[in-house]
N, C-alpha and C positions, 0 to 999 in steps of 0.2 A: 080040553090039550092035555096030553100026560107029561109029567117031566122029560122026558128018551123027546117027543116031539120038541118039546122046547130046546131044548141043547143044540139040535140040528140046527134051529134055525138064527138066525143074529137079531140082536135089539136095536131097536133105532139109535142107540145111544151109541154102541160099536158100531154101526156105518157112518155116524157122525164123524166118530174120529178117528176112522181111517181117512176118510172125504178131509178132515182139516191135516191129516200127516202129509196125504196125496200135494195139496194144494200150498203146506209147507215145502216140502220138497222141490217145488217148480218153480216158487219165488223163490230159493235159494239159487236154482241154474238157469231161470229165465235171462239174468242179465249179462253173465258170461256169452252169451248166444247171442249177444242182441248185438249187433254192428258185425259179427262174424260173416255176414253174405257181403258184406261192401266190402271187405276184405279179401272173398275168393272174386267176385268181381274183377279185383285187383289183379289178384294171380292171374284169371283167364285174360286177362286185356295184355299182361304181358308174355304170357305164351302166343297169344294173336300175334302181338308181334315179333317174336322171335320166328312165326313158322311164316307171315309177309314179309319181313329180310329174307329166307330161306329163298320165295317164290319170287322177290326181287334179283337176289343174287343170280340164280338160275334164268330167267327172265336177262339180264343181260351177258349171261352169256353165249345166249345165244343170237342173240339180239344187235350186241357190241354199245350198246348203252341202256340205263334206266328207262323206264317211259319219263316223259314229260309232266308238267303238272297237268297242261291238260289232259293229258291221256288217262291221267291217274291209276292209283291201282287198279282200276274194275277192268285196264285194260290187260289184268293178268287172265282175264276168265277168257279170253279170244285163245283165237290160236295164232298169233303170230308167232314165228321160230317154231321150236317143239313143241307150242299150250299144246290147250292152257294150264296157266300155275298153279290154279285155285279151281277147286270144285264148286264153291259156291261164292255170293257177292260176300264180303268181309264185314260184318257190323259187329261193333263193341258190346260188352255184355248192356251198354244202357240200349241197346237199339239207336245207335249212331254212325256213322260211316267213318272209318279211320282215316283221318288227315292225312296226306302225302303232298310233299314237296320238294320238288327236283328241276335246278339243283336246291340244296339247303340252305335255308340260313343258319341252322346251329352246327351244318356239318356240309358244306357249301362243295367237299368233291364228290357229296353222294347225295343225300336225299334227308329228308325230316319225315318220319311217319312216328304218330300220336294219335291217342285219345284222351279229349278233351272230357272224361273221366265222369264223375255223380252229377257234377253241377252243370257239363255242359259246354262251358265258358273255357275258350284256350285261354294260355298262362294264367292259370291259379296252379296251386300247391296242389290239387288232386290227379291233374292231366299226369299219362302215361306216357314215356315219350325214349326214343331209340337214343338219343345224345347222351342221356347223364350214366 
């Protein structure tokens, strides 16, 4: 190999230095990204609650009342009134059904609508609700 050919290639040490630099950068950036997916899912659930709220209000305008707890928010998928009011079955970002009560415990004049959040348990701090 002549001197010109050696200058065009990379030595093992040069490649190792590049790998170490990339690993150091990844180690600095990764901790700031961890946990962001949970925040994003919380925001998605809040947006879903707002959309469901709108669909429930339209249902009430057309039928004169909100669906009962027994009917649930799945009744928004039917053609009652001028519906359907939803295109697909509403699931929270964790793949569980949104919880619906009418009349509501926290909002007796209308309804309670919430997701049980990451842990899937009702009444914990990670719940996403329409009454707070």
